[in-house]
VEXNUDO-166197 format. One line per field, with one value per residue: residue in three letters; x, y, z of N, C-alpha, C in turn; residue number from 1. Coordinates in steps of 0.05 Angstrom, whole numbers, plus 5000, padded with zeros to 4 digits. Example, Ala and Ser with C-alpha at 12.3 -4.5 7.8 and 13.67 -1.06 7.14 Angstrom:
# VEXNUDO-166197
mivex	c(ALA	SER)
n_xx	c(5264	5257)
n_yy	c(4886	4955)
n_zz	c(5156	5142)
ca_xx	c(5246	5273)
ca_yy	c(4910	4979)
ca_zz	c(5156	5143)
c_xx	c(5264	5258)
c_yy	c(4934	5001)
c_zz	c(5156	5157)
vexba	c(1	2)
# end
This chain:
# VEXNUDO-166197
mivex	c(UNK	UNK	UNK	UNK	UNK	UNK	UNK	UNK	UNK	UNK	UNK	UNK	UNK	UNK	UNK	UNK	UNK	UNK	UNK	UNK	UNK	UNK	UNK	UNK	UNK	UNK	UNK	UNK	UNK	UNK	UNK	UNK	UNK	UNK	UNK	UNK	UNK	UNK	UNK	UNK	UNK	UNK	UNK	UNK	UNK	UNK	UNK	UNK	UNK	UNK	UNK	UNK	UNK	UNK	UNK	UNK	UNK	UNK	UNK	UNK	UNK	UNK	UNK	UNK	UNK	UNK	UNK	UNK	UNK	UNK	UNK	UNK	UNK	UNK	UNK	UNK	UNK	UNK	UNK	UNK	UNK	UNK	UNK	UNK	UNK	UNK	UNK	UNK	UNK	UNK	UNK	UNK	UNK	UNK	UNK	UNK	UNK	UNK	UNK	UNK	UNK	UNK	UNK	UNK	UNK	UNK	UNK	UNK	UNK	UNK	UNK	UNK	UNK	UNK	UNK	UNK	UNK	UNK	UNK	UNK	UNK	UNK	UNK	UNK	UNK	UNK	UNK	UNK	UNK	UNK	UNK	UNK	UNK	UNK	UNK	UNK	UNK	UNK	UNK	UNK	UNK	UNK	UNK	UNK	UNK	UNK	UNK	UNK	UNK	UNK	UNK	UNK	UNK	UNK	UNK	UNK	UNK	UNK	UNK	UNK	UNK	UNK	UNK	UNK	UNK	UNK	UNK	UNK	UNK	UNK	UNK	UNK	UNK	UNK	UNK	UNK	UNK	UNK	UNK	UNK	UNK	UNK	UNK	UNK	UNK	UNK	UNK	UNK	UNK	UNK	UNK	UNK	UNK	UNK	UNK	UNK	UNK	UNK	UNK	UNK	UNK	UNK	UNK	UNK	UNK	UNK	UNK	UNK	UNK	UNK	UNK	UNK	UNK	UNK	UNK	UNK	UNK	UNK	UNK	UNK	UNK	UNK	UNK	UNK	UNK	UNK	UNK	UNK	UNK	UNK	UNK	UNK	UNK	UNK	UNK	UNK	UNK	UNK	UNK	UNK	UNK	UNK	UNK	UNK	UNK	UNK	UNK	UNK	UNK	UNK	UNK	UNK	UNK	UNK	UNK	UNK	UNK	UNK	UNK	UNK	UNK	UNK	UNK	UNK	UNK	UNK	UNK	UNK	UNK	UNK	UNK	UNK)
n_xx	c(7437	7432	7482	7522	7503	7453	7388	7337	7278	7221	7163	7110	7071	7037	7017	7012	6987	6962	6972	6989	6943	6911	6941	6936	6882	6875	6907	6911	6875	6885	6927	6940	6941	6985	7049	7112	7165	7220	7225	7203	7239	7287	7274	7267	7319	7345	7318	7336	7387	7440	7458	7486	7447	7399	7407	7410	7358	7329	7348	7335	7279	7267	7286	7250	7203	7214	7212	7158	7135	7150	7124	7074	7047	7005	7007	7062	7078	7055	7084	7135	7126	7116	7165	7201	7241	7233	7196	7207	7249	7223	7182	7214	7227	7181	7182	7229	7214	7174	7201	7241	7293	7347	7391	7372	7335	7369	7397	7357	7341	7388	7393	7347	7358	7406	7388	7346	7375	7414	7380	7353	7396	7421	7377	7370	7416	7404	7359	7382	7414	7374	7350	7391	7395	7348	7303	7270	7230	7221	7167	7145	7153	7132	7084	7013	6992	6952	6950	6992	6999	6986	7030	7064	7029	7012	6962	6912	6894	6938	6968	6931	6924	6976	6978	6938	6956	7007	6993	6965	7006	7043	7012	7007	7059	7071	7032	7044	7016	7029	7005	6978	7015	7025	6984	6998	7046	7029	7000	7025	7063	7121	7169	7153	7151	7205	7226	7202	7225	7278	7273	7253	7296	7333	7310	7304	7255	7226	7176	7159	7199	7193	7139	7140	7179	7153	7111	7139	7161	7114	7091	7130	7133	7079	7075	7114	7094	7044	7061	7088	7044	7010	7040	7048	6996	6984	7020	7001	6948	6959	6989	6951	6912	6940	6948	6896	6881	6868	6818	6782	6756	6688	6668	6710	6720	6753	6737	6720	6767	6797	6772	6781	6836	6845	6821	6856	6902	6884	6877	6927	6982	7034	7100	7135)
n_yy	c(6040	6040	6023	6055	6106	6150	6153	6191	6189	6226	6248	6280	6333	6370	6375	6392	6367	6343	6293	6266	6264	6232	6185	6171	6163	6117	6080	6019	6007	6048	6105	6115	6066	6041	6010	6034	6000	6009	6055	6037	5996	6025	6059	6019	5998	6044	6053	6009	6017	6015	6063	6118	6157	6128	6092	6128	6152	6105	6094	6141	6139	6091	6104	6144	6114	6082	6120	6134	6086	6083	6128	6114	6135	6146	6183	6195	6145	6142	6183	6160	6118	6145	6170	6128	6096	6047	6025	6030	5993	5946	5945	5938	5884	5859	5876	5852	5798	5795	5810	5775	5783	5767	5792	5843	5828	5808	5855	5887	5857	5858	5912	5922	5887	5907	5959	5953	5926	5965	6006	5979	5965	6014	6038	6002	6011	6064	6054	6025	6065	6101	6069	6065	6118	6123	6141	6108	6053	5982	5972	6009	5984	5932	5938	5955	5981	6018	6048	6032	5978	5942	5934	5892	5850	5814	5794	5763	5807	5840	5818	5823	5879	5893	5870	5899	5952	5951	5937	5983	6020	6004	6013	6068	6084	6063	6088	6140	6169	6194	6210	6171	6144	6163	6142	6089	6088	6098	6054	6005	5962	5964	5996	6012	5961	5947	5985	5967	5917	5932	5958	5916	5881	5913	5913	5861	5836	5784	5768	5815	5822	5775	5778	5827	5816	5777	5807	5843	5808	5787	5834	5851	5806	5802	5852	5847	5803	5824	5867	5840	5810	5852	5880	5838	5829	5878	5877	5833	5850	5895	5873	5838	5875	5899	5856	5844	5888	5955	5994	6042	6098	6111	6161	6193	6218	6228	6278	6306	6307	6338	6387	6399	6402	6448	6487	6487	6506	6557	6581	6584	6622	6639	6657	6706)
n_zz	c(3610	3668	3680	3656	3656	3685	3714	3737	3774	3786	3819	3785	3798	3773	3706	3636	3581	3522	3494	3540	3572	3539	3539	3593	3598	3566	3590	3628	3689	3749	3759	3811	3835	3816	3825	3832	3824	3823	3854	3902	3916	3921	3964	4003	4008	4026	4075	4102	4115	4160	4204	4242	4252	4249	4292	4334	4334	4346	4398	4427	4421	4448	4500	4512	4512	4557	4598	4593	4610	4664	4684	4671	4626	4574	4533	4527	4510	4459	4435	4435	4400	4351	4344	4335	4285	4260	4225	4170	4160	4174	4136	4092	4097	4079	4026	4008	4011	3973	3925	3926	3947	3978	3999	4013	4051	4091	4104	4125	4169	4199	4210	4240	4283	4306	4317	4355	4394	4410	4429	4471	4504	4520	4545	4586	4616	4631	4662	4704	4726	4742	4780	4818	4834	4859	4833	4804	4820	4833	4836	4802	4754	4757	4782	4783	4720	4690	4642	4609	4613	4573	4541	4556	4552	4507	4458	4416	4389	4385	4343	4301	4298	4283	4232	4203	4210	4185	4132	4118	4123	4083	4037	4041	4031	3979	3949	3955	3992	4046	4092	4120	4149	4200	4231	4229	4259	4311	4324	4328	4373	4382	4395	4448	4471	4469	4505	4552	4558	4568	4618	4648	4648	4676	4727	4739	4726	4705	4681	4656	4618	4587	4569	4541	4502	4472	4453	4420	4381	4359	4336	4299	4265	4247	4220	4180	4150	4134	4103	4062	4040	4023	3985	3948	3932	3908	3866	3837	3823	3791	3750	3729	3711	3670	3635	3620	3592	3566	3598	3586	3621	3618	3626	3613	3557	3493	3472	3517	3547	3512	3514	3568	3568	3536	3567	3610	3585	3570	3619	3640	3654	3613	3617	3579)
ca_xx	c(7432	7438	7510	7539	7490	7436	7361	7324	7249	7208	7134	7102	7045	7021	7027	6993	6994	6940	6980	6990	6916	6902	6954	6925	6855	6877	6923	6894	6877	6888	6955	6944	6945	7010	7072	7137	7182	7246	7223	7199	7264	7306	7266	7272	7348	7351	7308	7350	7415	7447	7475	7484	7422	7379	7412	7403	7329	7320	7355	7318	7251	7266	7288	7224	7184	7220	7200	7129	7127	7154	7103	7048	7036	6998	7016	7090	7080	7049	7107	7157	7118	7120	7194	7215	7245	7236	7177	7219	7263	7203	7169	7234	7226	7160	7192	7249	7200	7159	7219	7260	7319	7358	7410	7356	7323	7390	7403	7335	7342	7411	7387	7328	7371	7425	7373	7333	7396	7425	7359	7348	7421	7424	7354	7375	7435	7390	7342	7399	7421	7350	7346	7412	7389	7323	7282	7253	7228	7210	7138	7138	7154	7116	7059	6991	6997	6927	6953	7013	7001	6983	7056	7075	7007	7002	6940	6906	6890	6964	6975	6912	6930	7001	6971	6923	6973	7028	6981	6959	7032	7054	6995	7014	7085	7070	7014	7054	6997	7043	6990	6969	7037	7023	6966	7013	7066	7017	6984	7041	7076	7148	7187	7145	7159	7234	7231	7194	7245	7301	7268	7250	7324	7345	7299	7301	7227	7225	7151	7158	7217	7182	7115	7147	7193	7133	7097	7157	7162	7087	7086	7148	7124	7054	7079	7129	7076	7024	7075	7091	7018	6999	7056	7043	6969	6986	7034	6983	6926	6969	6996	6926	6899	6955	6943	6869	6881	6858	6789	6779	6733	6668	6664	6733	6721	6773	6727	6720	6795	6807	6761	6795	6863	6843	6815	6881	6920	6874	6879	6955	6997	7060	7117	7149)
ca_yy	c(6065	6038	6016	6076	6132	6152	6161	6200	6189	6243	6252	6305	6340	6384	6374	6399	6352	6328	6264	6254	6258	6209	6161	6165	6152	6091	6061	6002	6013	6075	6111	6115	6039	6031	6009	6039	5982	6021	6073	6021	5982	6045	6066	5997	5997	6067	6049	5986	6024	6018	6086	6130	6171	6108	6082	6150	6153	6082	6098	6162	6129	6071	6118	6158	6093	6075	6141	6131	6063	6091	6148	6103	6156	6137	6204	6190	6120	6150	6199	6142	6103	6163	6176	6105	6095	6019	6016	6028	5968	5924	5944	5927	5855	5851	5881	5831	5773	5796	5812	5753	5795	5757	5812	5864	5816	5807	5882	5897	5842	5868	5939	5919	5874	5926	5982	5946	5920	5990	6020	5965	5965	6041	6042	5986	6026	6086	6043	6019	6091	6111	6052	6073	6145	6122	6154	6087	6030	5958	5975	6024	5966	5908	5944	5960	6003	6018	6060	6020	5949	5926	5931	5865	5831	5810	5776	5760	5834	5851	5809	5834	5907	5895	5864	5922	5976	5948	5939	6012	6033	5998	6027	6096	6088	6058	6107	6167	6182	6189	6218	6148	6132	6170	6122	6064	6090	6098	6030	5981	5964	5955	6012	6009	5935	5948	5999	5951	5896	5944	5963	5890	5872	5929	5907	5832	5828	5765	5768	5838	5817	5755	5788	5848	5803	5764	5829	5853	5788	5786	5858	5851	5785	5810	5874	5837	5787	5841	5882	5821	5804	5876	5885	5817	5834	5901	5868	5815	5865	5912	5855	5828	5896	5903	5833	5846	5910	5981	5997	6071	6108	6121	6190	6207	6216	6245	6305	6319	6312	6360	6412	6403	6411	6475	6504	6489	6524	6584	6591	6583	6645	6631	6680	6709)
ca_zz	c(3625	3696	3684	3646	3659	3708	3708	3761	3771	3805	3815	3773	3810	3753	3679	3616	3557	3510	3492	3566	3579	3523	3549	3619	3594	3554	3606	3645	3718	3758	3765	3840	3843	3804	3843	3818	3839	3826	3877	3926	3922	3929	3991	4021	4014	4043	4103	4115	4120	4188	4208	4269	4254	4255	4319	4352	4337	4361	4426	4439	4423	4470	4525	4517	4520	4584	4616	4592	4626	4692	4691	4662	4609	4547	4514	4521	4494	4431	4426	4429	4376	4328	4341	4326	4256	4253	4205	4144	4158	4175	4110	4074	4098	4060	3998	4002	4007	3947	3903	3930	3950	4003	4010	4026	4076	4111	4112	4142	4195	4213	4219	4262	4306	4319	4327	4380	4414	4420	4445	4496	4520	4532	4563	4610	4632	4642	4683	4727	4737	4756	4804	4837	4844	4873	4817	4794	4837	4820	4836	4778	4731	4760	4794	4764	4701	4674	4616	4593	4618	4548	4528	4561	4553	4479	4453	4388	4378	4378	4316	4282	4295	4268	4204	4191	4209	4165	4106	4113	4120	4056	4018	4043	4019	3950	3936	3962	4010	4070	4115	4135	4164	4229	4244	4232	4280	4338	4326	4334	4399	4379	4412	4476	4481	4474	4530	4575	4560	4581	4646	4660	4652	4697	4753	4743	4724	4683	4668	4639	4596	4570	4556	4521	4480	4456	4440	4399	4360	4346	4320	4276	4247	4234	4201	4157	4134	4121	4082	4039	4027	4010	3960	3929	3921	3890	3842	3822	3811	3770	3727	3717	3696	3645	3617	3609	3572	3575	3602	3590	3636	3599	3631	3603	3528	3481	3469	3544	3553	3495	3526	3593	3561	3526	3590	3625	3570	3571	3646	3649	3644	3604	3617	3553)
c_xx	c(7440	7467	7529	7528	7473	7408	7347	7294	7237	7179	7128	7074	7026	7033	7005	7001	6970	6948	6981	6963	6905	6915	6943	6898	6856	6892	6905	6897	6880	6918	6961	6949	6971	7032	7097	7159	7210	7246	7220	7225	7285	7300	7272	7301	7356	7343	7322	7379	7420	7467	7470	7458	7400	7382	7404	7373	7318	7325	7338	7289	7248	7268	7262	7202	7189	7209	7170	7119	7129	7131	7075	7033	7031	7007	7045	7095	7075	7072	7130	7151	7124	7149	7209	7217	7244	7217	7189	7234	7244	7189	7188	7234	7204	7168	7211	7236	7186	7179	7241	7289	7331	7377	7394	7344	7344	7397	7382	7335	7365	7405	7367	7341	7389	7410	7360	7353	7408	7405	7355	7372	7423	7401	7358	7395	7422	7371	7358	7408	7397	7344	7366	7406	7363	7299	7261	7253	7217	7180	7129	7137	7135	7088	7037	6997	6973	6931	6973	7017	6998	7009	7067	7053	6996	6979	6935	6902	6917	6972	6957	6918	6956	6995	6958	6941	6995	7017	6975	6985	7044	7038	7002	7040	7084	7052	7022	7035	7008	7028	6981	6990	7035	7005	6980	7032	7053	6999	7000	7058	7104	7168	7178	7153	7189	7240	7224	7213	7269	7296	7264	7277	7337	7335	7294	7272	7224	7199	7149	7175	7204	7157	7121	7162	7173	7117	7113	7158	7136	7083	7104	7140	7099	7058	7094	7111	7055	7037	7079	7065	7007	7014	7051	7016	6970	6999	7016	6961	6935	6977	6971	6912	6914	6950	6915	6866	6868	6827	6784	6754	6713	6663	6687	6736	6743	6763	6728	6749	6806	6797	6776	6823	6863	6838	6841	6900	6911	6878	6908	6970	7025	7078	7132	7179)
c_yy	c(6062	6031	6039	6104	6132	6161	6167	6202	6206	6245	6279	6312	6354	6383	6381	6386	6337	6299	6251	6247	6234	6184	6152	6152	6123	6070	6045	6010	6043	6080	6110	6087	6027	6031	6013	6024	5993	6039	6058	6007	6002	6054	6044	5995	6020	6063	6026	5992	6028	6041	6098	6145	6151	6098	6103	6152	6129	6084	6118	6153	6109	6084	6132	6137	6084	6095	6139	6108	6070	6109	6137	6124	6146	6158	6200	6165	6126	6165	6181	6126	6120	6168	6153	6102	6066	6010	6012	6001	5944	5922	5932	5896	5845	5854	5859	5804	5773	5795	5791	5763	5787	5778	5834	5853	5816	5835	5893	5883	5852	5895	5938	5908	5894	5950	5976	5939	5945	6005	6006	5967	5992	6047	6026	6000	6050	6077	6036	6044	6102	6095	6060	6100	6145	6135	6133	6064	6006	5959	5990	6006	5943	5913	5949	5985	6004	6029	6046	5990	5931	5920	5903	5844	5827	5790	5775	5787	5847	5843	5821	5864	5910	5889	5888	5946	5974	5949	5968	6027	6029	6012	6057	6102	6084	6077	6136	6183	6178	6198	6195	6136	6139	6151	6096	6065	6088	6073	6006	5985	5952	5970	6010	5982	5934	5963	5983	5928	5907	5948	5936	5878	5887	5922	5877	5823	5810	5765	5792	5834	5797	5765	5809	5836	5790	5785	5840	5834	5787	5810	5858	5830	5792	5832	5865	5820	5804	5858	5864	5816	5828	5881	5863	5820	5857	5893	5851	5831	5882	5896	5845	5850	5902	5880	5834	5867	5935	5980	6027	6078	6120	6151	6206	6203	6233	6274	6320	6325	6336	6387	6419	6414	6440	6495	6508	6509	6553	6597	6592	6606	6636	6656	6682	6702)
c_zz	c(3654	3701	3676	3649	3684	3698	3734	3756	3793	3799	3804	3783	3791	3726	3660	3590	3546	3505	3519	3576	3564	3533	3576	3617	3583	3570	3624	3674	3724	3765	3795	3850	3833	3825	3826	3833	3842	3850	3903	3935	3933	3958	4011	4028	4032	4072	4117	4121	4150	4191	4235	4273	4262	4284	4340	4356	4352	4391	4439	4442	4445	4497	4532	4525	4548	4604	4616	4609	4656	4701	4685	4646	4581	4526	4507	4505	4464	4419	4418	4404	4351	4323	4330	4296	4245	4231	4178	4140	4158	4148	4089	4074	4079	4031	3990	3997	3980	3924	3905	3930	3978	4016	4025	4052	4098	4121	4131	4169	4211	4225	4243	4287	4321	4331	4354	4402	4426	4438	4472	4515	4535	4551	4589	4628	4646	4665	4708	4741	4753	4781	4826	4850	4860	4858	4808	4814	4822	4818	4811	4753	4733	4772	4773	4746	4682	4645	4598	4598	4594	4534	4532	4564	4525	4478	4423	4374	4370	4350	4295	4277	4278	4238	4190	4189	4187	4136	4099	4108	4092	4034	4018	4028	3989	3935	3941	3979	4039	4095	4132	4153	4194	4244	4248	4256	4308	4342	4335	4359	4398	4398	4441	4488	4486	4499	4554	4579	4575	4611	4661	4666	4676	4725	4758	4742	4700	4667	4648	4614	4576	4554	4535	4497	4461	4440	4416	4376	4344	4327	4296	4255	4232	4214	4176	4138	4120	4099	4057	4025	4012	3984	3939	3916	3901	3864	3824	3808	3788	3745	3713	3701	3670	3625	3604	3588	3583	3578	3607	3605	3617	3602	3620	3573	3517	3479	3496	3552	3537	3506	3551	3588	3552	3548	3607	3612	3572	3598	3657	3637	3638	3602	3590	3556)
vexba	c(1	2	3	4	5	6	7	8	9	10	11	12	13	14	15	16	17	18	19	20	21	22	23	24	25	26	27	28	29	30	31	32	33	34	35	36	37	38	39	40	41	42	43	44	45	46	47	48	49	50	51	52	53	54	55	56	57	58	59	60	61	62	63	64	65	66	67	68	69	70	71	72	73	74	75	76	77	78	79	80	81	82	83	84	85	86	87	88	89	90	91	92	93	94	95	96	97	98	99	100	101	102	103	104	105	106	107	108	109	110	111	112	113	114	115	116	117	118	119	120	121	122	123	124	125	126	127	128	129	130	131	132	133	134	135	136	137	138	139	140	141	142	143	144	145	146	147	148	149	150	151	152	153	154	155	156	157	158	159	160	161	162	163	164	165	166	167	168	169	170	171	172	173	174	175	176	177	178	179	180	181	182	183	184	185	186	187	188	189	190	191	192	193	194	195	196	197	198	199	200	201	202	203	204	205	206	207	208	209	210	211	212	213	214	215	216	217	218	219	220	221	222	223	224	225	226	227	228	229	230	231	232	233	234	235	236	237	238	239	240	241	242	243	244	245	246	247	248	249	250	251	252	253	254	255	256	257	258	259	260	261	262	263	264	265	266	267	268	269	270	271	272)
# end
């Protein structure tokens, strides 16, 4: 099929089928916990593709982070975090580790490398331009920044937050509950760190460059490890539930499912 034909898998939000209800009742575990690896792999390769759209979003997000740092604006920092597209490639690192796909790992690393390089390079040029115009001073970068100083001051919490955020992000993707991704985007300090690196380079602030670089490495490493651990745990639990066998929910009897099915049919208008 995959060599001479094609097979498209789509989620079905509403269905009416007595055999389907029976199969769901008898299947081990919960469908919400199942990982469709074909979908996960396809998404990982898509998110690891290096293209102009990805580079543009990385650049715009890093520029916005640079402005947030100059203005010491936490709101703009959050905006830059949400705008950044890097989570998909970072999650792909975890997928590659679990599925042992060296090619995918290399693609994700290349995409991340070029994305951050482009964002930092263009933001550095913008910082130099702002310095020449007198819009930005060294004090804006190295002076006290109560709202954004955490960007270049990583600690143990930085790694812990990256672990928790990435685990939540991977669960959101594999369970199709994408609402949790917004919390992931505003929890990790990757794009803001890239913006601070760029401004540190533009103004020769070595401490800012070093602290932000460490922050970036800590966050990417923590997210990749958490993604790998979360996917590996999901794979293990689902495999274990299948090996143990079906454990039907006692509240889901065939009689109750039959009544439920008939009610659905009665309440569904079928066009002639």
